[in-house]
All heavy atoms as TSV, in Angstrom:
chain	resi	resn	atom	element	x	y	z
A	1	MET	N	N	0.822	-1.198	-0.018
A	1	MET	CA	C	-0.004	0.015	-0.013
A	1	MET	C	C	0.888	1.262	-0.012
A	1	MET	O	O	1.753	1.405	0.847
A	1	MET	CB	C	-0.853	-0.036	1.263
A	1	MET	CG	C	-1.882	1.061	1.359
A	1	MET	SD	S	-3.223	0.656	0.270
A	1	MET	CE	C	-4.132	2.094	0.361
A	2	PRO	N	N	0.710	2.150	-0.939
A	2	PRO	CA	C	1.519	3.409	-0.975
A	2	PRO	C	C	1.320	4.223	0.286
A	2	PRO	O	O	0.233	4.284	0.840
A	2	PRO	CB	C	0.995	4.144	-2.216
A	2	PRO	CG	C	0.353	3.146	-3.032
A	2	PRO	CD	C	-0.191	2.095	-2.046
A	3	TRP	N	N	2.386	4.887	0.673
A	3	TRP	CA	C	2.368	5.788	1.842
A	3	TRP	C	C	3.302	6.950	1.589
A	3	TRP	O	O	4.317	6.813	0.967
A	3	TRP	CB	C	2.863	4.928	3.070
A	3	TRP	CG	C	2.830	5.721	4.345
A	3	TRP	CD1	C	1.768	5.857	5.195
A	3	TRP	CD2	C	3.920	6.413	4.948
A	3	TRP	NE1	N	2.127	6.610	6.303
A	3	TRP	CE2	C	3.448	6.953	6.163
A	3	TRP	CE3	C	5.217	6.601	4.605
A	3	TRP	CZ2	C	4.270	7.679	7.010
A	3	TRP	CZ3	C	6.016	7.366	5.467
A	3	TRP	CH2	C	5.527	7.867	6.640
A	4	GLN	N	N	2.882	8.115	2.015
A	4	GLN	CA	C	3.651	9.318	1.768
A	4	GLN	C	C	3.593	10.243	2.967
A	4	GLN	O	O	2.617	10.342	3.638
A	4	GLN	CB	C	3.106	10.066	0.575
A	4	GLN	CG	C	3.831	11.328	0.201
A	4	GLN	CD	C	3.314	11.922	-1.084
A	4	GLN	OE1	O	3.088	11.207	-2.082
A	4	GLN	NE2	N	3.082	13.219	-1.066
A	5	LYS	N	N	4.715	10.893	3.252
A	5	LYS	CA	C	4.763	11.871	4.360
A	5	LYS	C	C	5.761	12.958	4.007
A	5	LYS	O	O	6.822	12.714	3.456
A	5	LYS	CB	C	5.211	11.176	5.636
A	5	LYS	CG	C	5.263	12.117	6.789
A	5	LYS	CD	C	5.630	11.428	8.096
A	5	LYS	CE	C	5.589	12.467	9.237
A	5	LYS	NZ	N	5.892	11.882	10.511
A	6	THR	N	N	5.447	14.193	4.363
A	6	THR	CA	C	6.353	15.294	4.196
A	6	THR	C	C	6.832	15.696	5.592
A	6	THR	O	O	5.995	15.835	6.504
A	6	THR	CB	C	5.649	16.528	3.497
A	6	THR	OG1	O	5.155	16.071	2.228
A	6	THR	CG2	C	6.603	17.650	3.325
A	7	PHE	N	N	8.144	15.876	5.771
A	7	PHE	CA	C	8.658	16.319	7.080
A	7	PHE	C	C	9.879	17.176	6.837
A	7	PHE	O	O	10.450	17.209	5.773
A	7	PHE	CB	C	8.973	15.110	7.945
A	7	PHE	CG	C	9.977	14.177	7.397
A	7	PHE	CD1	C	11.319	14.300	7.697
A	7	PHE	CD2	C	9.575	13.114	6.586
A	7	PHE	CE1	C	12.269	13.440	7.204
A	7	PHE	CE2	C	10.513	12.228	6.068
A	7	PHE	CZ	C	11.865	12.357	6.376
A	8	THR	N	N	10.271	17.881	7.876
A	8	THR	CA	C	11.439	18.754	7.842
A	8	THR	C	C	12.509	18.254	8.780
A	8	THR	O	O	12.202	17.964	9.954
A	8	THR	CB	C	11.045	20.178	8.244
A	8	THR	OG1	O	9.995	20.623	7.353
A	8	THR	CG2	C	12.183	21.165	8.181
A	9	LEU	N	N	13.728	18.144	8.303
A	9	LEU	CA	C	14.838	17.765	9.151
A	9	LEU	C	C	15.358	18.975	9.919
A	9	LEU	O	O	15.203	20.132	9.397
A	9	LEU	CB	C	15.960	17.158	8.308
A	9	LEU	CG	C	15.702	15.812	7.640
A	9	LEU	CD1	C	16.787	15.475	6.668
A	9	LEU	CD2	C	15.510	14.742	8.682
A	10	PRO	N	N	15.984	18.776	11.028
A	10	PRO	CA	C	16.571	19.933	11.769
A	10	PRO	C	C	17.657	20.608	10.968
A	10	PRO	O	O	18.333	19.946	10.126
A	10	PRO	CB	C	17.160	19.326	13.048
A	10	PRO	CG	C	16.977	17.876	12.931
A	10	PRO	CD	C	16.211	17.509	11.730
A	11	GLU	N	N	17.888	21.842	11.150
A	11	GLU	CA	C	18.891	22.594	10.408
A	11	GLU	C	C	20.312	22.108	10.845
A	11	GLU	O	O	20.543	21.842	12.006
A	11	GLU	CB	C	18.725	24.079	10.792
A	11	GLU	CG	C	19.405	25.024	9.798
A	11	GLU	CD	C	19.038	26.421	10.040
A	11	GLU	OE1	O	17.831	26.787	9.950
A	11	GLU	OE2	O	19.951	27.228	10.340
A	12	HIS	N	N	21.193	22.016	9.897
A	12	HIS	CA	C	22.572	21.621	10.129
A	12	HIS	C	C	23.507	22.608	9.492
A	12	HIS	O	O	23.165	23.345	8.598
A	12	HIS	CB	C	22.845	20.244	9.476
A	12	HIS	CG	C	22.147	19.094	10.078
A	12	HIS	ND1	N	22.460	18.588	11.330
A	12	HIS	CD2	C	21.066	18.357	9.659
A	12	HIS	CE1	C	21.665	17.583	11.608
A	12	HIS	NE2	N	20.811	17.427	10.616
A	13	THR	N	N	24.754	22.603	9.982
A	13	THR	CA	C	25.773	23.451	9.368
A	13	THR	C	C	26.237	22.799	8.032
A	13	THR	O	O	25.846	21.690	7.748
A	13	THR	CB	C	27.011	23.574	10.280
A	13	THR	OG1	O	27.540	22.257	10.520
A	13	THR	CG2	C	26.664	24.233	11.609
A	14	LYS	N	N	26.999	23.533	7.290
A	14	LYS	CA	C	27.498	23.052	6.016
A	14	LYS	C	C	28.320	21.751	6.227
A	14	LYS	O	O	29.087	21.647	7.207
A	14	LYS	CB	C	28.407	24.121	5.432
A	14	LYS	CG	C	28.914	23.883	4.080
A	14	LYS	CD	C	29.742	25.100	3.651
A	14	LYS	CE	C	30.263	24.974	2.261
A	14	LYS	NZ	N	31.043	26.147	1.896
A	15	GLY	N	N	28.200	20.782	5.395
A	15	GLY	CA	C	28.899	19.547	5.493
A	15	GLY	C	C	28.018	18.377	5.332
A	15	GLY	O	O	26.857	18.491	4.940
A	16	MET	N	N	28.569	17.157	5.584
A	16	MET	CA	C	27.804	15.948	5.495
A	16	MET	C	C	27.309	15.514	6.849
A	16	MET	O	O	28.061	15.544	7.815
A	16	MET	CB	C	28.671	14.808	4.884
A	16	MET	CG	C	29.048	15.131	3.454
A	16	MET	SD	S	29.867	13.755	2.647
A	16	MET	CE	C	28.463	12.704	2.325
A	17	HIS	N	N	26.058	15.143	6.924
A	17	HIS	CA	C	25.425	14.767	8.200
A	17	HIS	C	C	24.624	13.474	8.074
A	17	HIS	O	O	23.912	13.300	7.066
A	17	HIS	CB	C	24.545	15.901	8.720
A	17	HIS	CG	C	25.198	17.197	8.790
A	17	HIS	ND1	N	25.984	17.529	9.904
A	17	HIS	CD2	C	25.299	18.267	7.965
A	17	HIS	CE1	C	26.490	18.753	9.748
A	17	HIS	NE2	N	26.098	19.191	8.554
A	18	LEU	N	N	24.754	12.622	9.052
A	18	LEU	CA	C	23.920	11.415	9.073
A	18	LEU	C	C	22.511	11.773	9.535
A	18	LEU	O	O	22.345	12.364	10.609
A	18	LEU	CB	C	24.529	10.368	10.020
A	18	LEU	CG	C	25.921	9.900	9.657
A	18	LEU	CD1	C	26.443	8.950	10.748
A	18	LEU	CD2	C	25.878	9.152	8.318
A	19	VAL	N	N	21.502	11.396	8.740
A	19	VAL	CA	C	20.124	11.730	9.094
A	19	VAL	C	C	19.266	10.451	9.153
A	19	VAL	O	O	18.065	10.555	9.214
A	19	VAL	CB	C	19.495	12.728	8.090
A	19	VAL	CG1	C	20.238	14.056	8.188
A	19	VAL	CG2	C	19.555	12.221	6.653
A	20	THR	N	N	19.926	9.254	9.181
A	20	THR	CA	C	19.161	8.016	9.154
A	20	THR	C	C	18.155	7.921	10.303
A	20	THR	O	O	17.028	7.578	10.092
A	20	THR	CB	C	20.171	6.836	9.247
A	20	THR	OG1	O	21.104	6.963	8.167
A	20	THR	CG2	C	19.432	5.542	9.122
A	21	LYS	N	N	18.614	8.240	11.551
A	21	LYS	CA	C	17.704	8.127	12.711
A	21	LYS	C	C	16.491	9.010	12.546
A	21	LYS	O	O	15.351	8.625	12.826
A	21	LYS	CB	C	18.446	8.433	14.003
A	21	LYS	CG	C	19.439	7.417	14.380
A	21	LYS	CD	C	20.178	7.800	15.643
A	21	LYS	CE	C	21.245	6.744	15.951
A	21	LYS	NZ	N	22.047	7.150	17.123
A	22	GLU	N	N	16.691	10.255	12.092
A	22	GLU	CA	C	15.568	11.195	11.946
A	22	GLU	C	C	14.602	10.675	10.860
A	22	GLU	O	O	13.389	10.750	11.017
A	22	GLU	CB	C	16.069	12.598	11.589
A	22	GLU	CG	C	16.821	13.307	12.675
A	22	GLU	CD	C	18.297	13.122	12.582
A	22	GLU	OE1	O	18.799	12.124	12.032
A	22	GLU	OE2	O	19.048	14.037	13.053
A	23	VAL	N	N	15.156	10.228	9.733
A	23	VAL	CA	C	14.271	9.739	8.650
A	23	VAL	C	C	13.488	8.515	9.088
A	23	VAL	O	O	12.249	8.468	8.868
A	23	VAL	CB	C	15.124	9.431	7.387
A	23	VAL	CG1	C	14.258	8.724	6.335
A	23	VAL	CG2	C	15.717	10.700	6.831
A	24	VAL	N	N	14.127	7.530	9.729
A	24	VAL	CA	C	13.424	6.347	10.178
A	24	VAL	C	C	12.333	6.711	11.186
A	24	VAL	O	O	11.252	6.177	11.146
A	24	VAL	CB	C	14.448	5.314	10.786
A	24	VAL	CG1	C	13.710	4.191	11.459
A	24	VAL	CG2	C	15.346	4.769	9.678
A	25	LYS	N	N	12.647	7.632	12.105
A	25	LYS	CA	C	11.680	8.036	13.085
A	25	LYS	C	C	10.447	8.657	12.441
A	25	LYS	O	O	9.318	8.328	12.784
A	25	LYS	CB	C	12.281	9.045	14.076
A	25	LYS	CG	C	11.333	9.521	15.147
A	25	LYS	CD	C	12.019	10.533	16.053
A	25	LYS	CE	C	11.006	11.060	17.038
A	25	LYS	NZ	N	11.473	12.262	17.761
A	26	GLU	N	N	10.635	9.501	11.445
A	26	GLU	CA	C	9.561	10.162	10.743
A	26	GLU	C	C	8.741	9.195	9.885
A	26	GLU	O	O	7.550	9.389	9.668
A	26	GLU	CB	C	10.107	11.311	9.853
A	26	GLU	CG	C	10.607	12.488	10.608
A	26	GLU	CD	C	9.587	13.280	11.328
A	26	GLU	OE1	O	8.397	13.197	10.933
A	26	GLU	OE2	O	9.927	14.008	12.278
A	27	CYS	N	N	9.403	8.131	9.430
A	27	CYS	CA	C	8.717	7.215	8.503
A	27	CYS	C	C	8.308	5.896	9.184
A	27	CYS	O	O	7.841	4.959	8.481
A	27	CYS	CB	C	9.644	6.918	7.307
A	27	CYS	SG	S	10.047	8.377	6.378
A	28	GLU	N	N	8.446	5.793	10.462
A	28	GLU	CA	C	8.101	4.564	11.165
A	28	GLU	C	C	6.698	4.040	10.874
A	28	GLU	O	O	6.547	2.832	10.604
A	28	GLU	CB	C	8.182	4.809	12.705
A	28	GLU	CG	C	9.284	4.075	13.355
A	28	GLU	CD	C	9.414	4.429	14.825
A	28	GLU	OE1	O	8.756	5.349	15.334
A	28	GLU	OE2	O	10.196	3.762	15.489
A	29	ALA	N	N	5.738	4.874	10.866
A	29	ALA	CA	C	4.329	4.429	10.602
A	29	ALA	C	C	4.185	3.809	9.217
A	29	ALA	O	O	3.519	2.787	9.014
A	29	ALA	CB	C	3.362	5.595	10.757
A	30	GLY	N	N	4.817	4.351	8.239
A	30	GLY	CA	C	4.737	3.857	6.891
A	30	GLY	C	C	5.546	2.604	6.642
A	30	GLY	O	O	5.254	1.867	5.737
A	31	LEU	N	N	6.572	2.379	7.477
A	31	LEU	CA	C	7.400	1.231	7.312
A	31	LEU	C	C	6.900	0.010	8.143
A	31	LEU	O	O	7.363	-1.082	7.880
A	31	LEU	CB	C	8.858	1.542	7.766
A	31	LEU	CG	C	9.571	2.625	6.973
A	31	LEU	CD1	C	10.880	2.980	7.627
A	31	LEU	CD2	C	9.809	2.128	5.533
A	32	LYS	N	N	5.966	0.242	9.012
A	32	LYS	CA	C	5.473	-0.808	9.886
A	32	LYS	C	C	4.804	-1.933	9.060
A	32	LYS	O	O	3.978	-1.686	8.186
A	32	LYS	CB	C	4.414	-0.227	10.834
A	32	LYS	CG	C	4.031	-1.220	11.968
A	32	LYS	CD	C	3.228	-0.551	12.990
A	32	LYS	CE	C	4.229	0.259	13.844
A	32	LYS	NZ	N	3.822	0.761	15.051
A	33	GLY	N	N	5.281	-3.126	9.250
A	33	GLY	CA	C	4.722	-4.296	8.541
A	33	GLY	C	C	5.260	-4.496	7.135
A	33	GLY	O	O	4.833	-5.453	6.450
A	34	VAL	N	N	6.175	-3.685	6.696
A	34	VAL	CA	C	6.703	-3.806	5.349
A	34	VAL	C	C	7.968	-4.716	5.374
A	34	VAL	O	O	8.895	-4.433	6.125
A	34	VAL	CB	C	7.099	-2.412	4.759
A	34	VAL	CG1	C	7.767	-2.578	3.423
A	34	VAL	CG2	C	5.870	-1.572	4.647
A	35	ASP	N	N	7.979	-5.753	4.601
A	35	ASP	CA	C	9.133	-6.683	4.528
A	35	ASP	C	C	10.028	-6.382	3.318
A	35	ASP	O	O	11.199	-6.574	3.337
A	35	ASP	CB	C	8.647	-8.118	4.423
A	35	ASP	CG	C	7.962	-8.563	5.712
A	35	ASP	OD1	O	8.384	-8.138	6.793
A	35	ASP	OD2	O	6.994	-9.300	5.626
A	36	ILE	N	N	9.406	-5.908	2.213
A	36	ILE	CA	C	10.147	-5.626	1.015
A	36	ILE	C	C	9.452	-4.512	0.252
A	36	ILE	O	O	8.209	-4.388	0.357
A	36	ILE	CB	C	10.270	-6.879	0.144
A	36	ILE	CG1	C	11.286	-6.640	-0.988
A	36	ILE	CG2	C	8.958	-7.350	-0.359
A	36	ILE	CD1	C	11.709	-7.919	-1.697
A	37	GLY	N	N	10.204	-3.680	-0.420
A	37	GLY	CA	C	9.568	-2.601	-1.191
A	37	GLY	C	C	10.578	-1.595	-1.650
A	37	GLY	O	O	11.775	-1.890	-1.632
A	38	ILE	N	N	10.106	-0.479	-2.108
A	38	ILE	CA	C	10.942	0.628	-2.605
A	38	ILE	C	C	10.722	1.821	-1.723
A	38	ILE	O	O	9.573	2.184	-1.429
A	38	ILE	CB	C	10.629	0.968	-4.088
A	38	ILE	CG1	C	10.911	-0.233	-4.980
A	38	ILE	CG2	C	11.398	2.183	-4.534
A	38	ILE	CD1	C	10.421	-0.037	-6.384
A	39	PHE	N	N	11.796	2.419	-1.262
A	39	PHE	CA	C	11.735	3.582	-0.398
A	39	PHE	C	C	12.339	4.769	-1.176
A	39	PHE	O	O	13.492	4.741	-1.559
A	39	PHE	CB	C	12.536	3.360	0.890
A	39	PHE	CG	C	12.381	4.490	1.867
A	39	PHE	CD1	C	11.370	4.491	2.806
A	39	PHE	CD2	C	13.310	5.543	1.883
A	39	PHE	CE1	C	11.242	5.503	3.729
A	39	PHE	CE2	C	13.236	6.544	2.830
A	39	PHE	CZ	C	12.162	6.537	3.736
A	40	THR	N	N	11.533	5.782	-1.454
A	40	THR	CA	C	11.983	6.953	-2.204
A	40	THR	C	C	12.037	8.139	-1.261
A	40	THR	O	O	11.012	8.439	-0.623
A	40	THR	CB	C	11.084	7.261	-3.386
A	40	THR	OG1	O	11.017	6.083	-4.214
A	40	THR	CG2	C	11.606	8.433	-4.197
A	41	LEU	N	N	13.178	8.778	-1.149
A	41	LEU	CA	C	13.300	9.952	-0.317
A	41	LEU	C	C	13.682	11.123	-1.202
A	41	LEU	O	O	14.642	11.075	-1.962
A	41	LEU	CB	C	14.459	9.706	0.718
A	41	LEU	CG	C	14.649	10.720	1.799
A	41	LEU	CD1	C	13.405	10.829	2.672
A	41	LEU	CD2	C	15.797	10.318	2.687
A	42	HIS	N	N	12.894	12.150	-1.158
A	42	HIS	CA	C	13.061	13.322	-2.047
A	42	HIS	C	C	13.431	14.538	-1.232
A	42	HIS	O	O	12.714	14.831	-0.226
A	42	HIS	CB	C	11.718	13.520	-2.815
A	42	HIS	CG	C	11.767	14.660	-3.761
A	42	HIS	ND1	N	12.466	14.607	-4.972
A	42	HIS	CD2	C	11.274	15.896	-3.729
A	42	HIS	CE1	C	12.315	15.721	-5.583
A	42	HIS	NE2	N	11.627	16.545	-4.865
A	43	CYS	N	N	14.506	15.183	-1.596
A	43	CYS	CA	C	14.962	16.357	-0.913
A	43	CYS	C	C	14.459	17.601	-1.651
A	43	CYS	O	O	14.838	17.826	-2.816
A	43	CYS	CB	C	16.463	16.346	-0.803
A	43	CYS	SG	S	17.144	17.731	0.047
A	44	LEU	N	N	13.648	18.420	-1.029
A	44	LEU	CA	C	13.087	19.609	-1.678
A	44	LEU	C	C	13.993	20.832	-1.588
A	44	LEU	O	O	13.678	21.841	-2.217
A	44	LEU	CB	C	11.731	19.921	-1.092
A	44	LEU	CG	C	10.678	18.812	-1.210
A	44	LEU	CD1	C	9.410	19.246	-0.427
A	44	LEU	CD2	C	10.338	18.577	-2.640
A	45	HIS	N	N	15.083	20.755	-0.878
A	45	HIS	CA	C	16.005	21.920	-0.709
A	45	HIS	C	C	16.759	22.135	-1.994
A	45	HIS	O	O	17.224	21.201	-2.623
A	45	HIS	CB	C	16.912	21.693	0.475
A	45	HIS	CG	C	17.598	22.894	0.920
A	45	HIS	ND1	N	18.656	23.481	0.270
A	45	HIS	CD2	C	17.384	23.699	2.000
A	45	HIS	CE1	C	19.053	24.540	0.892
A	45	HIS	NE2	N	18.293	24.709	1.990
A	46	THR	N	N	16.951	23.383	-2.424
A	46	THR	CA	C	17.600	23.690	-3.682
A	46	THR	C	C	19.134	23.475	-3.623
A	46	THR	O	O	19.724	23.312	-4.673
A	46	THR	CB	C	17.335	25.129	-4.093
A	46	THR	OG1	O	17.742	26.019	-3.064
A	46	THR	CG2	C	15.860	25.327	-4.390
A	47	SER	N	N	19.750	23.505	-2.437
A	47	SER	CA	C	21.227	23.375	-2.421
A	47	SER	C	C	21.675	22.240	-1.497
A	47	SER	O	O	22.777	22.261	-1.032
A	47	SER	CB	C	21.878	24.682	-1.994
A	47	SER	OG	O	21.413	25.032	-0.683
A	48	ALA	N	N	20.810	21.290	-1.286
A	48	ALA	CA	C	21.165	20.105	-0.473
A	48	ALA	C	C	21.070	18.876	-1.346
A	48	ALA	O	O	20.382	18.844	-2.335
A	48	ALA	CB	C	20.255	20.010	0.718
A	49	GLY	N	N	21.730	17.843	-0.935
A	49	GLY	CA	C	21.657	16.577	-1.660
A	49	GLY	C	C	21.659	15.398	-0.723
A	49	GLY	O	O	21.948	15.524	0.458
A	50	LEU	N	N	21.294	14.215	-1.249
A	50	LEU	CA	C	21.277	13.020	-0.443
A	50	LEU	C	C	22.216	12.013	-1.063
A	50	LEU	O	O	22.297	11.859	-2.264
A	50	LEU	CB	C	19.854	12.442	-0.441
A	50	LEU	CG	C	18.765	13.264	0.146
A	50	LEU	CD1	C	17.394	12.704	-0.182
A	50	LEU	CD2	C	18.953	13.343	1.659
A	51	THR	N	N	22.949	11.298	-0.215
A	51	THR	CA	C	23.755	10.157	-0.698
A	51	THR	C	C	23.368	8.980	0.173
A	51	THR	O	O	23.044	9.108	1.339
A	51	THR	CB	C	25.287	10.378	-0.548
A	51	THR	OG1	O	25.641	10.528	0.795
A	51	THR	CG2	C	25.721	11.594	-1.335
A	52	ILE	N	N	23.353	7.826	-0.463
A	52	ILE	CA	C	23.109	6.566	0.270
A	52	ILE	C	C	24.344	5.731	0.196
A	52	ILE	O	O	24.816	5.420	-0.871
A	52	ILE	CB	C	21.887	5.845	-0.363
A	52	ILE	CG1	C	20.663	6.718	-0.280
A	52	ILE	CG2	C	21.683	4.485	0.360
A	52	ILE	CD1	C	19.472	6.165	-1.030
A	53	ASN	N	N	24.878	5.417	1.365
A	53	ASN	CA	C	26.140	4.686	1.456
A	53	ASN	C	C	25.890	3.433	2.276
A	53	ASN	O	O	26.233	3.352	3.422
A	53	ASN	CB	C	27.231	5.532	2.087
A	53	ASN	CG	C	27.492	6.778	1.287
A	53	ASN	OD1	O	27.724	6.725	0.124
A	53	ASN	ND2	N	27.403	7.898	1.918
A	54	GLU	N	N	25.259	2.456	1.670
A	54	GLU	CA	C	24.922	1.178	2.348
A	54	GLU	C	C	26.230	0.472	2.759
A	54	GLU	O	O	27.080	0.211	1.929
A	54	GLU	CB	C	24.091	0.328	1.443
A	54	GLU	CG	C	23.594	-0.918	2.120
A	54	GLU	CD	C	22.662	-1.715	1.228
A	54	GLU	OE1	O	22.407	-1.364	0.100
A	54	GLU	OE2	O	22.227	-2.790	1.716
A	55	ASN	N	N	26.299	0.089	4.010
A	55	ASN	CA	C	27.419	-0.674	4.553
A	55	ASN	C	C	28.773	-0.015	4.323
A	55	ASN	O	O	29.774	-0.676	4.213
A	55	ASN	CB	C	27.445	-2.090	3.968
A	55	ASN	CG	C	26.190	-2.839	4.318
A	55	ASN	OD1	O	25.664	-2.741	5.387
A	55	ASN	ND2	N	25.688	-3.594	3.344
A	56	CYS	N	N	28.820	1.333	4.271
A	56	CYS	CA	C	30.105	2.012	4.122
A	56	CYS	C	C	30.833	2.096	5.417
A	56	CYS	O	O	30.254	1.984	6.484
A	56	CYS	CB	C	29.839	3.351	3.511
A	56	CYS	SG	S	29.145	4.541	4.669
A	57	ASP	N	N	32.122	2.364	5.333
A	57	ASP	CA	C	32.843	2.592	6.587
A	57	ASP	C	C	32.812	4.067	6.894
A	57	ASP	O	O	32.456	4.894	6.058
A	57	ASP	CB	C	34.287	1.976	6.565
A	57	ASP	CG	C	35.238	2.756	5.722
A	57	ASP	OD1	O	35.112	3.968	5.599
A	57	ASP	OD2	O	36.194	2.138	5.140
A	58	SER	N	N	33.199	4.451	8.103
A	58	SER	CA	C	33.055	5.811	8.523
A	58	SER	C	C	33.905	6.817	7.731
A	58	SER	O	O	33.620	7.995	7.758
A	58	SER	CB	C	33.391	5.933	10.026
A	58	SER	OG	O	34.677	5.459	10.233
A	59	SER	N	N	34.947	6.375	7.025
A	59	SER	CA	C	35.808	7.306	6.311
A	59	SER	C	C	35.105	7.863	5.064
A	59	SER	O	O	35.567	8.824	4.457
A	59	SER	CB	C	37.122	6.603	5.895
A	59	SER	OG	O	36.858	5.643	4.948
A	60	VAL	N	N	33.993	7.272	4.622
A	60	VAL	CA	C	33.293	7.739	3.464
A	60	VAL	C	C	32.868	9.191	3.629
A	60	VAL	O	O	32.960	10.009	2.735
A	60	VAL	CB	C	32.072	6.861	3.115
A	60	VAL	CG1	C	31.185	7.482	2.026
A	60	VAL	CG2	C	32.523	5.497	2.642
A	61	ARG	N	N	32.388	9.552	4.812
A	61	ARG	CA	C	31.924	10.898	5.101
A	61	ARG	C	C	33.031	11.938	4.889
A	61	ARG	O	O	32.852	12.999	4.361
A	61	ARG	CB	C	31.314	11.051	6.465
A	61	ARG	CG	C	30.028	10.338	6.567
A	61	ARG	CD	C	29.281	10.543	7.831
A	61	ARG	NE	N	30.075	11.053	8.932
A	61	ARG	CZ	C	29.546	11.826	9.891
A	61	ARG	NH1	N	28.300	12.166	9.894
A	61	ARG	NH2	N	30.294	12.288	10.860
A	62	THR	N	N	34.255	11.610	5.309
A	62	THR	CA	C	35.333	12.564	5.189
A	62	THR	C	C	35.937	12.514	3.765
A	62	THR	O	O	36.365	13.550	3.260
A	62	THR	CB	C	36.459	12.304	6.230
A	62	THR	OG1	O	36.919	11.001	6.083
A	62	THR	CG2	C	35.960	12.567	7.602
A	63	GLY	N	N	35.921	11.380	3.148
A	63	GLY	CA	C	36.480	11.250	1.806
A	63	GLY	C	C	35.647	11.895	0.731
A	63	GLY	O	O	36.136	12.302	-0.311
A	64	MET	N	N	34.338	12.090	1.002
A	64	MET	CA	C	33.436	12.680	-0.005
A	64	MET	C	C	33.393	14.221	0.189
A	64	MET	O	O	32.847	14.866	-0.745
A	64	MET	CB	C	32.034	12.096	0.092
A	64	MET	CG	C	31.988	10.668	-0.373
A	64	MET	SD	S	30.332	10.028	-0.188
A	64	MET	CE	C	29.416	10.984	-1.432
A	65	TRP	N	N	33.797	14.735	1.237
A	65	TRP	CA	C	33.632	16.194	1.491
A	65	TRP	C	C	34.640	16.996	0.642
A	65	TRP	O	O	35.820	16.849	0.728
A	65	TRP	CB	C	33.843	16.502	2.977
A	65	TRP	CG	C	33.874	17.958	3.255
A	65	TRP	CD1	C	34.874	18.656	3.791
A	65	TRP	CD2	C	32.849	18.897	3.028
A	65	TRP	NE1	N	34.627	19.949	3.899
A	65	TRP	CE2	C	33.319	20.173	3.462
A	65	TRP	CE3	C	31.563	18.821	2.524
A	65	TRP	CZ2	C	32.579	21.302	3.358
A	65	TRP	CZ3	C	30.813	19.998	2.429
A	65	TRP	CH2	C	31.313	21.226	2.851
A	66	CYS	N	N	34.079	17.796	-0.211
A	66	CYS	CA	C	34.910	18.668	-1.096
A	66	CYS	C	C	34.523	20.112	-0.831
A	66	CYS	O	O	33.539	20.614	-1.407
A	66	CYS	CB	C	34.661	18.321	-2.554
A	66	CYS	SG	S	35.049	16.646	-2.947
A	67	PRO	N	N	35.228	20.787	0.061
A	67	PRO	CA	C	34.831	22.202	0.378
A	67	PRO	C	C	34.932	23.110	-0.848
A	67	PRO	O	O	35.803	22.885	-1.738
A	67	PRO	CB	C	35.860	22.606	1.426
A	67	PRO	CG	C	36.973	21.642	1.326
A	67	PRO	CD	C	36.442	20.390	0.739
A	68	ILE	N	N	34.069	24.080	-0.931
A	68	ILE	CA	C	34.071	25.040	-2.004
A	68	ILE	C	C	35.066	26.116	-1.666
A	68	ILE	O	O	35.091	26.671	-0.572
A	68	ILE	CB	C	32.675	25.692	-2.202
A	68	ILE	CG1	C	31.662	24.610	-2.557
A	68	ILE	CG2	C	32.696	26.799	-3.233
A	68	ILE	CD1	C	30.240	25.087	-2.546
A	69	GLU	N	N	35.972	26.403	-2.617
A	69	GLU	CA	C	37.048	27.381	-2.317
A	69	GLU	C	C	36.776	28.670	-3.130
A	69	GLU	O	O	36.276	28.663	-4.190
A	69	GLU	CB	C	38.370	26.815	-2.691
A	69	GLU	CG	C	38.704	25.637	-1.813
A	69	GLU	CD	C	40.048	25.058	-2.140
A	69	GLU	OE1	O	40.613	25.263	-3.238
A	69	GLU	OE2	O	40.564	24.302	-1.327
């Protein structure tokens, strides 16, 4: 059964931030009882982006950061 929710994440400083806990908390009701499916997360912010790093090690966050000079 399709499920949709719009929510706002807390404001963060410039950089990469883990938001998994916040996303799961906001989407708990829609994920309840789901064993398999497709999860689409859409970022409406014009200058933010999402990356998914399944099973990555902690160095991925620092290795991907490219500051604007």
